[in-house]
C-alpha positions as CSV (number, residue, x, y, z in Angstrom):
1,M,-32.8,36.5,71.3
2,K,-29.6,37.2,73.3
3,K,-26.4,37.6,71.2
4,A,-24.8,34.6,72.8
5,V,-27.8,32.4,72.1
6,L,-27.9,33.6,68.5
7,A,-24.3,32.8,68.0
8,S,-24.7,29.3,69.3
9,A,-27.8,28.7,67.2
10,V,-26.1,29.9,63.9
11,V,-23.1,27.5,64.4
12,A,-25.4,24.6,65.5
13,A,-27.5,25.0,62.4
14,L,-24.5,25.1,60.1
15,V,-22.7,22.0,61.5
16,S,-25.5,19.6,62.3
17,G,-27.7,17.8,59.9
18,S,-30.2,17.1,62.7
19,S,-30.6,17.6,66.4
20,L,-29.9,13.8,66.8
21,A,-26.4,14.0,65.4
22,A,-24.0,12.2,67.8
23,T,-20.8,13.8,69.0
24,V,-18.0,11.4,68.3
25,Y,-15.1,13.7,69.3
26,S,-14.9,16.7,71.6
27,S,-11.7,18.0,73.0
28,D,-10.0,21.4,73.5
29,G,-12.7,23.4,71.7
30,T,-12.9,21.0,68.7
31,E,-16.0,18.9,68.0
32,L,-17.1,16.4,65.4
33,K,-20.6,15.1,64.9
34,I,-22.0,12.3,62.7
35,G,-25.7,11.9,61.8
36,G,-28.0,10.8,59.0
37,R,-31.1,8.8,58.2
38,A,-32.3,5.6,56.6
39,E,-35.7,6.1,55.0
40,F,-38.0,3.8,53.1
41,R,-40.4,5.7,50.8
42,G,-42.9,3.8,48.7
43,D,-45.1,5.5,46.1
44,F,-48.3,3.8,45.2
45,I,-50.8,4.8,42.4
46,G,-48.5,7.4,40.9
47,S,-45.1,9.0,41.4
48,G,-44.0,12.4,40.1
49,G,-47.4,12.7,38.4
50,A,-46.9,9.6,36.4
51,E,-48.9,6.3,36.9
52,V,-47.0,3.5,38.6
53,E,-47.3,0.6,36.2
54,G,-46.7,-2.1,38.8
55,T,-47.5,-2.1,42.5
56,M,-45.1,0.5,43.9
57,E,-42.2,2.8,43.0
58,D,-39.4,2.5,45.6
59,K,-37.8,5.8,46.5
60,T,-35.8,4.7,49.5
61,R,-32.8,6.8,50.4
62,F,-29.9,6.9,52.9
63,R,-28.2,10.0,54.2
64,L,-24.9,10.4,56.0
65,N,-23.5,13.7,57.3
66,L,-20.4,14.9,59.2
67,G,-20.2,18.3,60.9
68,G,-17.3,19.8,62.8
69,K,-16.3,23.0,64.5
70,T,-13.2,24.3,66.3
71,E,-12.9,27.4,68.5
72,L,-10.3,29.8,67.1
73,T,-10.9,32.5,69.8
74,D,-13.6,33.1,72.4
75,T,-15.8,34.6,69.8
76,V,-14.6,33.1,66.5
77,T,-15.4,29.5,65.4
78,A,-14.5,27.6,62.2
79,F,-16.8,25.0,61.0
80,G,-17.4,22.5,58.1
81,F,-20.3,20.3,57.0
82,Y,-20.7,17.4,54.5
83,E,-23.8,15.4,53.7
84,A,-24.3,12.7,51.0
85,E,-27.3,10.7,49.9
86,Q,-27.7,7.3,48.2
87,S,-31.0,6.4,46.6
88,T,-32.5,3.0,45.5
89,G,-31.0,1.9,42.2
90,N,-27.9,4.1,42.5
91,S,-24.5,2.6,43.5
92,E,-22.9,6.0,44.3
93,F,-23.5,8.7,46.9
94,K,-24.6,12.1,45.7
95,N,-23.3,15.2,47.4
96,R,-26.1,17.3,49.1
97,Y,-24.0,19.7,51.2
98,M,-20.3,20.5,51.3
99,Y,-19.1,23.8,52.8
100,A,-16.8,25.4,55.3
101,G,-16.7,28.7,57.0
102,V,-16.1,30.9,60.0
103,D,-18.6,32.2,62.6
104,F,-17.9,35.6,64.2
105,D,-20.1,35.5,67.3
106,G,-23.3,34.8,65.4
107,Q,-22.4,36.3,62.0
108,A,-21.2,33.4,59.8
109,L,-19.4,33.4,56.5
110,S,-19.3,30.1,54.5
111,V,-18.4,28.9,51.0
112,G,-19.3,25.7,49.1
113,R,-22.4,23.7,48.2
114,Q,-25.2,25.1,50.4
115,D,-28.6,26.7,50.3
116,M,-29.3,30.0,48.7
117,A,-30.6,32.9,50.9
118,S,-34.4,32.6,50.1
119,V,-34.6,29.1,51.4
120,I,-35.1,30.4,55.0
121,V,-38.4,31.9,53.7
122,S,-39.5,29.0,51.4
123,D,-39.0,26.6,54.3
124,F,-42.0,28.2,56.0
125,T,-44.3,26.0,53.9
126,D,-41.9,23.3,52.8
127,I,-42.8,21.0,55.7
128,T,-44.2,17.8,54.1
129,E,-43.3,15.2,51.4
130,F,-44.5,17.0,48.3
131,S,-44.1,20.7,49.4
132,G,-41.4,23.0,48.2
133,V,-42.9,24.8,45.1
134,Q,-41.1,28.1,45.9
135,Q,-37.7,26.9,44.7
136,V,-38.5,27.9,41.1
137,I,-35.1,29.3,40.0
138,D,-31.6,28.1,40.9
139,A,-30.8,31.3,42.8
140,A,-33.7,30.6,45.1
141,S,-33.0,26.9,45.7
142,D,-31.2,24.7,48.2
143,K,-28.1,22.6,47.7
144,E,-26.4,24.9,45.1
145,D,-22.7,24.7,44.1
146,S,-20.1,27.5,44.4
147,V,-22.0,29.6,46.9
148,F,-20.6,32.3,49.1
149,A,-22.9,33.0,52.1
150,Y,-23.5,35.3,55.0
151,R,-25.9,34.1,57.6
152,G,-26.6,35.9,60.9
153,G,-28.8,38.5,62.3
154,F,-29.5,40.8,65.2
155,D,-32.0,40.0,68.0
156,A,-35.3,39.1,66.3
157,L,-34.0,39.7,62.8
158,Q,-32.4,36.8,60.8
159,L,-30.5,37.9,57.7
160,E,-28.9,35.9,54.8
161,A,-27.1,36.9,51.6
162,T,-25.7,34.5,49.1
163,Y,-23.7,34.7,45.8
164,Q,-23.2,31.8,43.4
165,A,-20.0,32.1,41.4
166,N,-20.5,29.6,38.5
167,S,-17.9,28.5,36.0
168,E,-19.9,29.2,32.9
169,K,-19.9,32.8,31.5
170,D,-22.7,35.1,32.6
171,S,-24.4,32.5,34.8
172,D,-23.9,33.8,38.4
173,G,-26.7,34.0,40.8
174,Y,-27.4,35.9,44.1
175,G,-30.0,36.2,46.8
176,I,-30.8,38.2,49.9
177,S,-33.4,37.4,52.6
178,G,-34.7,38.4,56.0
179,V,-37.0,36.9,58.6
180,Y,-38.3,38.9,61.5
181,S,-39.8,37.0,64.5
182,L,-42.4,38.8,66.6
183,P,-42.7,37.8,70.2
184,F,-46.2,36.3,69.9
185,G,-45.2,33.5,67.4
186,L,-45.4,35.3,64.1
187,D,-42.5,35.2,61.6
188,L,-42.4,37.5,58.6
189,G,-40.1,36.7,55.7
190,L,-39.0,38.4,52.5
191,A,-36.4,37.4,49.9
192,Y,-35.2,38.4,46.5
193,S,-33.1,36.2,44.1
194,G,-31.7,36.7,40.7
195,E,-29.4,35.0,38.1
196,D,-28.0,35.2,34.6
197,L,-28.8,32.3,32.3
198,G,-25.6,32.2,30.2
199,A,-23.8,34.2,27.6
200,G,-26.2,35.9,25.3
201,A,-29.2,34.5,27.2
202,G,-31.6,36.3,29.5
203,S,-31.9,36.5,33.2
204,A,-34.3,35.2,35.9
205,N,-35.5,36.6,39.2
206,Q,-37.9,35.8,42.0
207,I,-39.4,37.8,44.9
208,L,-40.7,35.7,47.7
209,A,-42.8,36.7,50.7
210,G,-43.9,34.5,53.6
211,L,-45.4,34.4,57.0
212,A,-45.6,31.7,59.6
213,Y,-47.5,31.5,62.9
214,S,-47.0,29.1,65.8
215,L,-49.3,28.7,68.8
216,D,-48.9,25.8,71.1
217,N,-49.4,22.7,68.9
218,L,-50.7,24.6,65.9
219,Y,-48.5,25.8,62.9
220,L,-49.8,27.9,60.0
221,A,-47.8,29.3,57.1
222,A,-48.1,30.8,53.7
223,T,-45.6,31.8,50.9
224,Y,-46.1,33.7,47.7
225,S,-43.7,34.4,44.9
226,T,-43.5,35.9,41.4
227,G,-40.8,36.5,38.9
228,D,-39.2,35.9,35.5
229,S,-38.1,32.5,34.4
230,D,-36.4,34.0,31.4
231,D,-36.8,37.7,30.5
232,K,-35.7,37.0,26.9
233,A,-38.1,34.1,26.3
234,V,-39.9,34.0,23.0
235,G,-43.0,32.2,21.7
236,A,-44.2,29.3,23.8
237,D,-41.1,29.4,26.1
238,V,-41.9,30.2,29.8
239,E,-41.2,33.8,30.6
240,S,-42.7,34.3,34.0
241,F,-44.3,32.5,36.9
242,T,-46.5,32.9,40.0
243,A,-46.3,30.4,42.9
244,M,-48.1,30.0,46.2
245,E,-48.1,27.5,49.0
246,F,-50.2,27.2,52.2
247,A,-49.5,24.8,55.0
248,A,-51.2,23.9,58.3
249,Q,-49.9,21.4,60.9
250,Y,-51.2,20.3,64.2
251,K,-49.5,18.1,66.8
252,F,-52.3,16.1,68.5
253,T,-50.0,14.2,70.8
254,K,-46.3,13.9,71.5
255,Q,-46.2,11.1,68.9
256,F,-48.8,12.0,66.3
257,S,-49.1,15.1,64.0
258,A,-51.0,15.8,60.8
259,A,-50.5,18.4,58.1
260,V,-52.3,19.7,55.0
261,V,-50.5,21.6,52.2
262,Y,-51.8,23.4,49.1
263,T,-49.2,24.0,46.5
264,Y,-49.6,25.8,43.1
265,Q,-47.5,27.3,40.3
266,E,-48.7,29.0,37.1
267,D,-46.3,29.7,34.2
268,E,-46.8,32.3,31.6
269,A,-45.2,32.0,28.1
270,A,-43.8,34.9,26.1
271,N,-46.8,34.7,23.8
272,G,-49.2,35.3,26.7
273,S,-50.5,31.7,27.2
274,T,-50.6,30.3,30.7
275,A,-50.4,26.8,32.1
276,D,-50.4,25.3,35.6
277,S,-47.1,23.4,36.3
278,V,-48.0,22.5,39.9
279,D,-51.5,22.2,41.5
280,G,-52.1,19.9,44.4
281,I,-53.3,19.2,47.9
282,E,-51.3,17.0,50.3
283,L,-52.7,15.3,53.4
284,A,-50.0,13.8,55.6
285,G,-49.8,12.1,59.0
286,Y,-46.7,11.4,61.1
287,Y,-46.3,9.0,64.0
288,K,-43.1,9.1,66.0
289,L,-42.4,6.1,68.2
290,N,-39.5,8.0,69.7
291,S,-37.1,10.8,68.6
292,N,-35.2,8.5,66.3
293,F,-38.0,6.5,64.6
294,R,-41.1,7.6,62.7
295,T,-43.6,6.4,60.2
296,Y,-45.8,8.5,57.9
297,L,-48.5,8.3,55.3
298,A,-49.0,11.1,52.7
299,Y,-51.6,11.4,50.0
300,Y,-51.1,13.9,47.2
301,I,-54.2,14.9,45.2
302,N,-52.9,16.1,41.9
303,G,-54.9,18.9,40.4
304,L,-53.2,19.0,37.0
305,D,-55.1,17.7,33.9
306,E,-54.4,14.0,33.2
307,V,-52.3,13.2,30.2
308,K,-52.1,9.6,28.9
309,D,-49.6,7.9,26.7
310,A,-51.3,7.1,23.4
311,T,-49.5,3.8,23.2
312,T,-49.5,2.4,26.7
313,G,-52.6,4.2,28.0
314,L,-50.7,5.0,31.2
315,T,-51.1,8.4,32.8
316,T,-47.9,10.5,32.4
317,Q,-49.2,13.6,34.1
318,G,-51.8,14.4,36.7
319,E,-51.8,11.1,38.7
320,D,-52.3,11.1,42.5
321,T,-49.6,9.7,44.8
322,L,-50.0,7.7,48.0
323,R,-46.6,7.6,49.9
324,L,-45.7,5.3,52.8
325,G,-42.6,6.2,54.7
326,V,-40.6,4.5,57.5
327,R,-37.6,6.6,58.7
328,Y,-34.8,6.1,61.2
329,D,-32.7,9.2,62.2
330,F,-29.3,9.0,63.9
């Protein structure tokens, strides 16, 4: 990738919530964009592993984002981005992203509520409605507060480094990641994240590896991670974990695409016992009527053992989910 193209791509990714964001102001090197989505999501059968007692659980949401940039010199650009979300049943908006920074010809520094470094690798397989198992610890997750970030790269290598400066004692986190893109469609990613869990408490860490391959309308990806949830855990408390995710997507036509994802996480307690916390297969189909409007149907086959409430008889863990979605992007 040429340096000028890389610089443009870095800034565009940092100030735009989607490729559809509309430019509402542009003058003398300063630009402001607005975007978002309105999305109906209805969960049938179950939701979050628990049985839906009635017909459907409504998980509709609305997002609104603002992104701006201004040219300070020919090679230096300042930027800012904000995104909020409101969900069904909530009267207030929740902050998703809120950061500002400066881009030096493709090497960007930013601070605020934003993604930690390893997300560029976990995103390889986080492509459907129920994917995203690799964000196990906070230092490896998206939408984290008080984050200082470097994002940039050189030619085919994309690099990120993040540091989370929390207000509580001994609770900071950090991450570093890299993605190397080969010319025949193969991306290789590696990330390491770590964090302290508080004064007198232990620490957590996660190493994540991933690969993704694109060929015409086919996309294949896999991610694998392992680490400590709490290196001072005792007894039945979770001490370590292993997580893996595999994804395949195929675009049949300009409008229709389908995906299958396998997602799994095993936790190990300090006493040596193990238990699956995530185990499922998702089948999803997406139909885009145009670039702004889509519908989708996703079925999540929950592989966890069913647990039922002794009083109500309802399943509280291990239930499948059928999700219907209707989404408008702007």
